ZAKEBA-169176 format. One record per residue (C-alpha): residue number from 1; residue in one letter; x, y, z. Coordinates in steps of 0.2 Angstrom, whole numbers, plus 5000, padded with zeros to 4 digits. Example, Ala and Ser with C-alpha at 12.3 -4.5 7.8 and 13.67 -1.06 7.14 Angstrom:
! residues 2
+------+------+------+------+------+
: tivo : sepa :    x :    y :    z :
+------+------+------+------+------+
:    1 :    a : 5062 : 4978 : 5039 :
:    2 :    s : 5068 : 4995 : 5036 :
+------+------+------+------+------+
//
This chain:
! residues 420
+------+------+------+------+------+
: tivo : sepa :    x :    y :    z :
+------+------+------+------+------+
:    1 :    x : 5026 : 5097 : 5002 :
:    2 :    x : 5030 : 5096 : 4983 :
:    3 :    x : 5026 : 5081 : 4973 :
:    4 :    x : 5031 : 5081 : 4955 :
:    5 :    x : 5023 : 5068 : 4943 :
:    6 :    x : 5033 : 5066 : 4928 :
:    7 :    x : 5026 : 5070 : 4911 :
:    8 :    x : 5032 : 5063 : 4894 :
:    9 :    x : 5047 : 5074 : 4889 :
:   10 :    x : 5052 : 5080 : 4906 :
:   11 :    x : 5070 : 5079 : 4911 :
:   12 :    x : 5078 : 5078 : 4928 :
:   13 :    x : 5088 : 5094 : 4925 :
:   14 :    x : 5072 : 5104 : 4920 :
:   15 :    x : 5063 : 5098 : 4936 :
:   16 :    x : 5078 : 5102 : 4947 :
:   17 :    x : 5079 : 5120 : 4940 :
:   18 :    x : 5061 : 5124 : 4941 :
:   19 :    x : 5061 : 5118 : 4960 :
:   20 :    x : 5078 : 5126 : 4964 :
:   21 :    x : 5086 : 5110 : 4969 :
:   22 :    x : 5100 : 5100 : 4962 :
:   23 :    x : 5097 : 5084 : 4951 :
:   24 :    x : 5108 : 5074 : 4963 :
:   25 :    x : 5097 : 5080 : 4978 :
:   26 :    x : 5082 : 5073 : 4969 :
:   27 :    x : 5090 : 5057 : 4965 :
:   28 :    x : 5095 : 5055 : 4983 :
:   29 :    x : 5078 : 5059 : 4991 :
:   30 :    x : 5069 : 5047 : 4978 :
:   31 :    x : 5082 : 5033 : 4977 :
:   32 :    x : 5084 : 5035 : 4958 :
:   33 :    x : 5098 : 5025 : 4951 :
:   34 :    x : 5100 : 5036 : 4935 :
:   35 :    x : 5094 : 5052 : 4928 :
:   36 :    x : 5081 : 5043 : 4917 :
:   37 :    x : 5063 : 5047 : 4920 :
:   38 :    x : 5047 : 5039 : 4915 :
:   39 :    x : 5029 : 5046 : 4913 :
:   40 :    x : 5019 : 5044 : 4930 :
:   41 :    x : 5034 : 5043 : 4941 :
:   42 :    x : 5031 : 5053 : 4957 :
:   43 :    x : 5046 : 5063 : 4963 :
:   44 :    x : 5046 : 5071 : 4981 :
:   45 :    x : 5055 : 5087 : 4983 :
:   46 :    x : 5056 : 5092 : 5002 :
:   47 :    x : 5052 : 5110 : 5006 :
:   48 :    x : 5048 : 5121 : 5021 :
:   49 :    x : 5031 : 5126 : 5016 :
:   50 :    x : 5016 : 5125 : 5028 :
:   51 :    x : 5006 : 5110 : 5024 :
:   52 :    x : 4988 : 5106 : 5027 :
:   53 :    x : 4984 : 5094 : 5041 :
:   54 :    x : 4968 : 5083 : 5039 :
:   55 :    x : 4955 : 5083 : 5053 :
:   56 :    x : 4938 : 5075 : 5055 :
:   57 :    x : 4925 : 5086 : 5064 :
:   58 :    x : 4919 : 5079 : 5080 :
:   59 :    x : 4904 : 5083 : 5091 :
:   60 :    x : 4905 : 5100 : 5101 :
:   61 :    x : 4919 : 5106 : 5089 :
:   62 :    x : 4920 : 5124 : 5085 :
:   63 :    x : 4932 : 5132 : 5072 :
:   64 :    x : 4940 : 5143 : 5085 :
:   65 :    x : 4944 : 5127 : 5096 :
:   66 :    x : 4951 : 5118 : 5081 :
:   67 :    x : 4961 : 5133 : 5076 :
:   68 :    x : 4969 : 5135 : 5093 :
:   69 :    x : 4974 : 5116 : 5093 :
:   70 :    x : 4983 : 5118 : 5076 :
:   71 :    x : 4991 : 5135 : 5079 :
:   72 :    x : 4981 : 5143 : 5065 :
:   73 :    x : 4965 : 5154 : 5063 :
:   74 :    x : 4947 : 5151 : 5060 :
:   75 :    x : 4948 : 5163 : 5045 :
:   76 :    x : 4962 : 5152 : 5038 :
:   77 :    x : 4952 : 5136 : 5040 :
:   78 :    x : 4937 : 5144 : 5031 :
:   79 :    x : 4949 : 5150 : 5017 :
:   80 :    x : 4956 : 5132 : 5015 :
:   81 :    x : 4939 : 5124 : 5015 :
:   82 :    x : 4927 : 5134 : 5004 :
:   83 :    x : 4909 : 5131 : 5008 :
:   84 :    x : 4912 : 5127 : 5027 :
:   85 :    x : 4900 : 5136 : 5038 :
:   86 :    x : 4907 : 5140 : 5056 :
:   87 :    x : 4890 : 5140 : 5064 :
:   88 :    x : 4885 : 5123 : 5057 :
:   89 :    x : 4899 : 5111 : 5057 :
:   90 :    x : 4894 : 5093 : 5052 :
:   91 :    x : 4901 : 5079 : 5063 :
:   92 :    x : 4911 : 5067 : 5052 :
:   93 :    x : 4916 : 5080 : 5039 :
:   94 :    x : 4935 : 5079 : 5034 :
:   95 :    x : 4943 : 5096 : 5033 :
:   96 :    x : 4960 : 5103 : 5029 :
:   97 :    x : 4969 : 5114 : 5042 :
:   98 :    x : 4984 : 5125 : 5037 :
:   99 :    x : 4996 : 5121 : 5052 :
:  100 :    x : 5014 : 5124 : 5057 :
:  101 :    x : 5013 : 5110 : 5069 :
:  102 :    x : 5019 : 5093 : 5063 :
:  103 :    x : 5010 : 5077 : 5067 :
:  104 :    x : 5018 : 5067 : 5082 :
:  105 :    x : 5018 : 5048 : 5081 :
:  106 :    x : 5024 : 5033 : 5090 :
:  107 :    x : 5032 : 5022 : 5076 :
:  108 :    x : 5038 : 5004 : 5075 :
:  109 :    x : 5048 : 4996 : 5062 :
:  110 :    x : 5051 : 4977 : 5060 :
:  111 :    x : 5067 : 4968 : 5056 :
:  112 :    x : 5075 : 4951 : 5056 :
:  113 :    x : 5091 : 4947 : 5065 :
:  114 :    x : 5106 : 4954 : 5057 :
:  115 :    x : 5123 : 4960 : 5061 :
:  116 :    x : 5124 : 4974 : 5047 :
:  117 :    x : 5118 : 4978 : 5030 :
:  118 :    x : 5103 : 4988 : 5025 :
:  119 :    x : 5094 : 4987 : 5042 :
:  120 :    x : 5110 : 4994 : 5051 :
:  121 :    x : 5111 : 5008 : 5038 :
:  122 :    x : 5093 : 5012 : 5041 :
:  123 :    x : 5095 : 5013 : 5059 :
:  124 :    x : 5110 : 5024 : 5058 :
:  125 :    x : 5102 : 5036 : 5046 :
:  126 :    x : 5084 : 5035 : 5052 :
:  127 :    x : 5084 : 5029 : 5070 :
:  128 :    x : 5077 : 5046 : 5075 :
:  129 :    x : 5061 : 5042 : 5066 :
:  130 :    x : 5058 : 5026 : 5075 :
:  131 :    x : 5051 : 5024 : 5093 :
:  132 :    x : 5052 : 5005 : 5092 :
:  133 :    x : 5060 : 4991 : 5082 :
:  134 :    x : 5052 : 4974 : 5083 :
:  135 :    x : 5065 : 4960 : 5081 :
:  136 :    x : 5057 : 4946 : 5071 :
:  137 :    x : 5066 : 4931 : 5079 :
:  138 :    x : 5055 : 4922 : 5091 :
:  139 :    x : 5043 : 4907 : 5090 :
:  140 :    x : 5037 : 4894 : 5103 :
:  141 :    x : 5035 : 4876 : 5105 :
:  142 :    x : 5019 : 4866 : 5108 :
:  143 :    x : 5023 : 4866 : 5126 :
:  144 :    x : 5023 : 4885 : 5126 :
:  145 :    x : 5042 : 4888 : 5128 :
:  146 :    x : 5048 : 4903 : 5118 :
:  147 :    x : 5064 : 4901 : 5108 :
:  148 :    x : 5075 : 4912 : 5097 :
:  149 :    x : 5079 : 4909 : 5079 :
:  150 :    x : 5095 : 4918 : 5075 :
:  151 :    x : 5107 : 4929 : 5084 :
:  152 :    x : 5097 : 4945 : 5089 :
:  153 :    x : 5110 : 4952 : 5100 :
:  154 :    x : 5119 : 4963 : 5087 :
:  155 :    x : 5103 : 4971 : 5082 :
:  156 :    x : 5098 : 4974 : 5100 :
:  157 :    x : 5115 : 4983 : 5102 :
:  158 :    x : 5112 : 4993 : 5087 :
:  159 :    x : 5095 : 4999 : 5093 :
:  160 :    x : 5102 : 5005 : 5109 :
:  161 :    x : 5116 : 5014 : 5100 :
:  162 :    x : 5104 : 5023 : 5089 :
:  163 :    x : 5091 : 5027 : 5102 :
:  164 :    x : 5077 : 5015 : 5096 :
:  165 :    x : 5069 : 5004 : 5109 :
:  166 :    x : 5070 : 4985 : 5104 :
:  167 :    x : 5054 : 4974 : 5106 :
:  168 :    x : 5055 : 4955 : 5106 :
:  169 :    x : 5043 : 4950 : 5092 :
:  170 :    x : 5034 : 4933 : 5095 :
:  171 :    x : 5026 : 4924 : 5081 :
:  172 :    x : 5017 : 4907 : 5079 :
:  173 :    x : 5029 : 4903 : 5065 :
:  174 :    x : 5034 : 4885 : 5061 :
:  175 :    x : 5041 : 4877 : 5045 :
:  176 :    x : 5040 : 4894 : 5035 :
:  177 :    x : 5022 : 4898 : 5039 :
:  178 :    x : 5010 : 4904 : 5053 :
:  179 :    x : 5003 : 4889 : 5062 :
:  180 :    x : 4985 : 4890 : 5068 :
:  181 :    x : 4986 : 4873 : 5077 :
:  182 :    x : 5001 : 4878 : 5087 :
:  183 :    x : 4993 : 4894 : 5093 :
:  184 :    x : 4977 : 4885 : 5097 :
:  185 :    x : 4986 : 4871 : 5107 :
:  186 :    x : 4996 : 4883 : 5118 :
:  187 :    x : 4981 : 4895 : 5121 :
:  188 :    x : 4970 : 4881 : 5127 :
:  189 :    x : 4982 : 4875 : 5141 :
:  190 :    x : 4984 : 4886 : 5156 :
:  191 :    x : 5001 : 4878 : 5159 :
:  192 :    x : 5007 : 4881 : 5142 :
:  193 :    x : 5002 : 4899 : 5143 :
:  194 :    x : 5011 : 4901 : 5159 :
:  195 :    x : 5026 : 4893 : 5151 :
:  196 :    x : 5026 : 4905 : 5137 :
:  197 :    x : 5024 : 4920 : 5148 :
:  198 :    x : 5039 : 4914 : 5159 :
:  199 :    x : 5050 : 4910 : 5145 :
:  200 :    x : 5046 : 4927 : 5136 :
:  201 :    x : 5050 : 4936 : 5152 :
:  202 :    x : 5067 : 4927 : 5154 :
:  203 :    x : 5072 : 4932 : 5136 :
:  204 :    x : 5066 : 4950 : 5139 :
:  205 :    x : 5076 : 4952 : 5155 :
:  206 :    x : 5092 : 4943 : 5149 :
:  207 :    x : 5093 : 4953 : 5133 :
:  208 :    x : 5086 : 4970 : 5140 :
:  209 :    x : 5071 : 4971 : 5128 :
:  210 :    x : 5059 : 4986 : 5130 :
:  211 :    x : 5044 : 4974 : 5129 :
:  212 :    x : 5036 : 4962 : 5117 :
:  213 :    x : 5027 : 4963 : 5100 :
:  214 :    x : 5015 : 4949 : 5097 :
:  215 :    x : 5011 : 4943 : 5080 :
:  216 :    x : 5000 : 4928 : 5083 :
:  217 :    x : 4990 : 4925 : 5067 :
:  218 :    x : 4976 : 4913 : 5062 :
:  219 :    x : 4971 : 4910 : 5080 :
:  220 :    x : 4956 : 4898 : 5080 :
:  221 :    x : 4941 : 4909 : 5084 :
:  222 :    x : 4936 : 4897 : 5098 :
:  223 :    x : 4952 : 4902 : 5107 :
:  224 :    x : 4950 : 4921 : 5106 :
:  225 :    x : 4945 : 4923 : 5124 :
:  226 :    x : 4961 : 4913 : 5129 :
:  227 :    x : 4972 : 4925 : 5119 :
:  228 :    x : 4965 : 4940 : 5127 :
:  229 :    x : 4967 : 4932 : 5144 :
:  230 :    x : 4985 : 4927 : 5139 :
:  231 :    x : 4989 : 4946 : 5134 :
:  232 :    x : 4982 : 4952 : 5151 :
:  233 :    x : 4992 : 4940 : 5161 :
:  234 :    x : 5008 : 4945 : 5150 :
:  235 :    x : 5005 : 4963 : 5152 :
:  236 :    x : 5004 : 4961 : 5171 :
:  237 :    x : 5021 : 4953 : 5171 :
:  238 :    x : 5028 : 4965 : 5159 :
:  239 :    x : 5023 : 4979 : 5171 :
:  240 :    x : 5029 : 4996 : 5164 :
:  241 :    x : 5037 : 4987 : 5149 :
:  242 :    x : 5028 : 4989 : 5132 :
:  243 :    x : 5015 : 4976 : 5126 :
:  244 :    x : 5012 : 4979 : 5107 :
:  245 :    x : 5000 : 4968 : 5098 :
:  246 :    x : 4998 : 4966 : 5079 :
:  247 :    x : 4980 : 4961 : 5073 :
:  248 :    x : 4973 : 4956 : 5057 :
:  249 :    x : 4964 : 4969 : 5047 :
:  250 :    x : 4945 : 4968 : 5047 :
:  251 :    x : 4929 : 4978 : 5044 :
:  252 :    x : 4917 : 4968 : 5055 :
:  253 :    x : 4919 : 4955 : 5069 :
:  254 :    x : 4916 : 4939 : 5059 :
:  255 :    x : 4918 : 4925 : 5073 :
:  256 :    x : 4917 : 4911 : 5060 :
:  257 :    x : 4932 : 4918 : 5049 :
:  258 :    x : 4947 : 4907 : 5052 :
:  259 :    x : 4959 : 4922 : 5048 :
:  260 :    x : 4951 : 4937 : 5058 :
:  261 :    x : 4939 : 4928 : 5070 :
:  262 :    x : 4953 : 4924 : 5083 :
:  263 :    x : 4957 : 4943 : 5086 :
:  264 :    x : 4945 : 4951 : 5098 :
:  265 :    x : 4948 : 4970 : 5095 :
:  266 :    x : 4940 : 4976 : 5111 :
:  267 :    x : 4948 : 4963 : 5122 :
:  268 :    x : 4965 : 4966 : 5114 :
:  269 :    x : 4963 : 4984 : 5115 :
:  270 :    x : 4960 : 4983 : 5134 :
:  271 :    x : 4975 : 4972 : 5137 :
:  272 :    x : 4989 : 4980 : 5126 :
:  273 :    x : 4998 : 4997 : 5127 :
:  274 :    x : 4998 : 4998 : 5108 :
:  275 :    x : 4988 : 4989 : 5094 :
:  276 :    x : 4994 : 4989 : 5076 :
:  277 :    x : 4981 : 4984 : 5063 :
:  278 :    x : 4989 : 4975 : 5049 :
:  279 :    x : 4982 : 4986 : 5034 :
:  280 :    x : 4994 : 4978 : 5022 :
:  281 :    x : 4993 : 4964 : 5009 :
:  282 :    x : 4975 : 4967 : 5003 :
:  283 :    x : 4984 : 4962 : 4987 :
:  284 :    x : 4994 : 4947 : 4992 :
:  285 :    x : 5006 : 4934 : 4985 :
:  286 :    x : 4998 : 4921 : 4973 :
:  287 :    x : 4982 : 4931 : 4973 :
:  288 :    x : 4976 : 4942 : 4959 :
:  289 :    x : 4986 : 4958 : 4956 :
:  290 :    x : 4978 : 4972 : 4967 :
:  291 :    x : 4985 : 4987 : 4978 :
:  292 :    x : 4995 : 4982 : 4993 :
:  293 :    x : 4986 : 4994 : 5005 :
:  294 :    x : 4972 : 5003 : 4996 :
:  295 :    x : 4967 : 5019 : 5005 :
:  296 :    x : 4948 : 5015 : 5004 :
:  297 :    x : 4950 : 4999 : 5012 :
:  298 :    x : 4962 : 5006 : 5026 :
:  299 :    x : 4949 : 5019 : 5030 :
:  300 :    x : 4935 : 5005 : 5032 :
:  301 :    x : 4947 : 4995 : 5043 :
:  302 :    x : 4952 : 5010 : 5054 :
:  303 :    x : 4934 : 5016 : 5056 :
:  304 :    x : 4929 : 4999 : 5062 :
:  305 :    x : 4945 : 4997 : 5073 :
:  306 :    x : 4941 : 5014 : 5082 :
:  307 :    x : 4924 : 5007 : 5088 :
:  308 :    x : 4934 : 4995 : 5099 :
:  309 :    x : 4951 : 5002 : 5101 :
:  310 :    x : 4955 : 5020 : 5107 :
:  311 :    x : 4964 : 5030 : 5095 :
:  312 :    x : 4978 : 5034 : 5107 :
:  313 :    x : 4983 : 5015 : 5106 :
:  314 :    x : 4980 : 5012 : 5088 :
:  315 :    x : 4993 : 5011 : 5074 :
:  316 :    x : 4991 : 5007 : 5056 :
:  317 :    x : 5003 : 4996 : 5046 :
:  318 :    x : 5012 : 5004 : 5031 :
:  319 :    x : 5020 : 4993 : 5018 :
:  320 :    x : 5038 : 4997 : 5012 :
:  321 :    x : 5036 : 4986 : 4997 :
:  322 :    x : 5027 : 4981 : 4982 :
:  323 :    x : 5022 : 4965 : 4973 :
:  324 :    x : 5026 : 4959 : 4955 :
:  325 :    x : 5013 : 4947 : 4949 :
:  326 :    x : 5014 : 4937 : 4933 :
:  327 :    x : 4998 : 4935 : 4924 :
:  328 :    x : 4988 : 4924 : 4923 :
:  329 :    x : 4998 : 4912 : 4934 :
:  330 :    x : 4999 : 4924 : 4949 :
:  331 :    x : 5017 : 4919 : 4953 :
:  332 :    x : 5022 : 4933 : 4964 :
:  333 :    x : 5039 : 4942 : 4969 :
:  334 :    x : 5041 : 4955 : 4983 :
:  335 :    x : 5052 : 4969 : 4980 :
:  336 :    x : 5056 : 4985 : 4990 :
:  337 :    x : 5046 : 5001 : 4986 :
:  338 :    x : 5063 : 5009 : 4979 :
:  339 :    x : 5066 : 4993 : 4968 :
:  340 :    x : 5048 : 4993 : 4961 :
:  341 :    x : 5050 : 5011 : 4956 :
:  342 :    x : 5067 : 5008 : 4948 :
:  343 :    x : 5061 : 4993 : 4939 :
:  344 :    x : 5047 : 5004 : 4931 :
:  345 :    x : 5061 : 5015 : 4925 :
:  346 :    x : 5072 : 5001 : 4919 :
:  347 :    x : 5058 : 4993 : 4909 :
:  348 :    x : 5052 : 5010 : 4902 :
:  349 :    x : 5035 : 5007 : 4910 :
:  350 :    x : 5023 : 5021 : 4912 :
:  351 :    x : 5016 : 5022 : 4930 :
:  352 :    x : 4998 : 5025 : 4932 :
:  353 :    x : 4989 : 5030 : 4949 :
:  354 :    x : 4973 : 5023 : 4955 :
:  355 :    x : 4966 : 5038 : 4965 :
:  356 :    x : 4953 : 5028 : 4974 :
:  357 :    x : 4966 : 5016 : 4981 :
:  358 :    x : 4979 : 5030 : 4981 :
:  359 :    x : 4991 : 5017 : 4974 :
:  360 :    x : 5003 : 5017 : 4959 :
:  361 :    x : 5004 : 5003 : 4947 :
:  362 :    x : 5012 : 4998 : 4930 :
:  363 :    x : 5014 : 4983 : 4918 :
:  364 :    x : 5028 : 4976 : 4908 :
:  365 :    x : 5033 : 4961 : 4898 :
:  366 :    x : 5048 : 4950 : 4901 :
:  367 :    x : 5052 : 4934 : 4892 :
:  368 :    x : 5034 : 4933 : 4884 :
:  369 :    x : 5026 : 4935 : 4902 :
:  370 :    x : 5015 : 4949 : 4907 :
:  371 :    x : 5019 : 4957 : 4924 :
:  372 :    x : 5008 : 4968 : 4934 :
:  373 :    x : 5016 : 4978 : 4948 :
:  374 :    x : 5008 : 4987 : 4963 :
:  375 :    x : 5019 : 4997 : 4975 :
:  376 :    x : 5020 : 5012 : 4986 :
:  377 :    x : 5027 : 5029 : 4982 :
:  378 :    x : 5027 : 5047 : 4990 :
:  379 :    x : 5009 : 5049 : 4984 :
:  380 :    x : 5002 : 5034 : 4992 :
:  381 :    x : 5012 : 5035 : 5008 :
:  382 :    x : 5008 : 5053 : 5011 :
:  383 :    x : 4990 : 5049 : 5009 :
:  384 :    x : 4992 : 5035 : 5023 :
:  385 :    x : 5000 : 5048 : 5034 :
:  386 :    x : 4985 : 5060 : 5031 :
:  387 :    x : 4973 : 5045 : 5036 :
:  388 :    x : 4982 : 5043 : 5052 :
:  389 :    x : 4981 : 5062 : 5055 :
:  390 :    x : 4963 : 5063 : 5051 :
:  391 :    x : 4958 : 5049 : 5063 :
:  392 :    x : 4971 : 5054 : 5076 :
:  393 :    x : 4979 : 5037 : 5077 :
:  394 :    x : 4994 : 5036 : 5088 :
:  395 :    x : 5006 : 5030 : 5075 :
:  396 :    x : 5012 : 5018 : 5061 :
:  397 :    x : 5021 : 5002 : 5059 :
:  398 :    x : 5033 : 4998 : 5044 :
:  399 :    x : 5035 : 4981 : 5037 :
:  400 :    x : 5050 : 4980 : 5036 :
:  401 :    x : 5065 : 4992 : 5037 :
:  402 :    x : 5077 : 4981 : 5027 :
:  403 :    x : 5067 : 4986 : 5012 :
:  404 :    x : 5072 : 5003 : 5004 :
:  405 :    x : 5059 : 5017 : 5003 :
:  406 :    x : 5069 : 5033 : 5004 :
:  407 :    x : 5054 : 5044 : 5000 :
:  408 :    x : 5045 : 5038 : 5016 :
:  409 :    x : 5060 : 5043 : 5027 :
:  410 :    x : 5062 : 5060 : 5018 :
:  411 :    x : 5043 : 5063 : 5021 :
:  412 :    x : 5045 : 5059 : 5039 :
:  413 :    x : 5060 : 5070 : 5041 :
:  414 :    x : 5050 : 5085 : 5035 :
:  415 :    x : 5033 : 5082 : 5041 :
:  416 :    x : 5033 : 5070 : 5057 :
:  417 :    x : 5039 : 5071 : 5074 :
:  418 :    x : 5043 : 5054 : 5082 :
:  419 :    x : 5038 : 5051 : 5100 :
:  420 :    x : 5052 : 5043 : 5109 :
+------+------+------+------+------+
//
């Protein structure tokens, strides 16, 4: 994998010539709108070189066992990891493994109902890289009856056409925000829970969904047991259809926390087929400017999640976007990863890279206002895939595929095998 970080004075033509690729190819892969470059810009140049996979040493591992699994040799592993001693491997140590094998993942994108545009284009070009698409179109009443907001049929049809399994996504979303009271009321009542299960099954069967993706946020902690019960009952009814559950990111089980306390990782992990930890929005709208998904935080969240949810069920959420904050008001605008990158170029803003967070950032001024942008690029997203690989998670989710991030799709095309 070749990642070029632009230095002052670099030109697209020089970079292309040095890497034996055309300027137009670099522009296409990286979503560049012009040939202009800025210092700190990360360019991805796909190649066929054998990359290193990341692996965390476990109890009873030997180098020969690891080598066989990854199609390499113990000698190659030792060469790639100077200082490693074959006879005394330390559990928990992260090593690099040169391997011809690509990581195999179950992936899930999110999209709102549409009948064309960027989402359809993404499915046409990159449907081979998605296992599922969760269609964000459903909420429910206080009596527990699911309802659809928008016409999801065209998008369901496009999923079928492109080989992507559509999932009905249910949220406790009312009046433009997540409603904790709505979730609590429905979960409290056995009648309302049954109404919700029955109405979901009706939609799933009528529209030929492949299952359900749950995104019930801010569940009152007192109702966490009822949520697990609901999920178990729903999975029983879904039978061999998929139950996918999105959960808030946390590093401990704080039962008093109104945001994360309602999600019982262990119970949800037992009930669901797949669980996606929402490792996004560490830096959030109206809050202070911070990385969207800092790597150090993602590692802490994943390590905790794995104490409750098996790796073969666990996904980590990846952002396809960035945030542009105005300082000091913290007024915030969301923009796609591609648009965030190209805004830096358009404003002539040098991009810096926080190595601890594995996140790019820049600042610019407009109309006497100071802007701070954090976003994702090929460096940050490849670090996230390495995290998934090292901890052997089953896959990733992408919020959301209507946001352009060509570097991500190019990386997946070269380095990831999607499980269908």
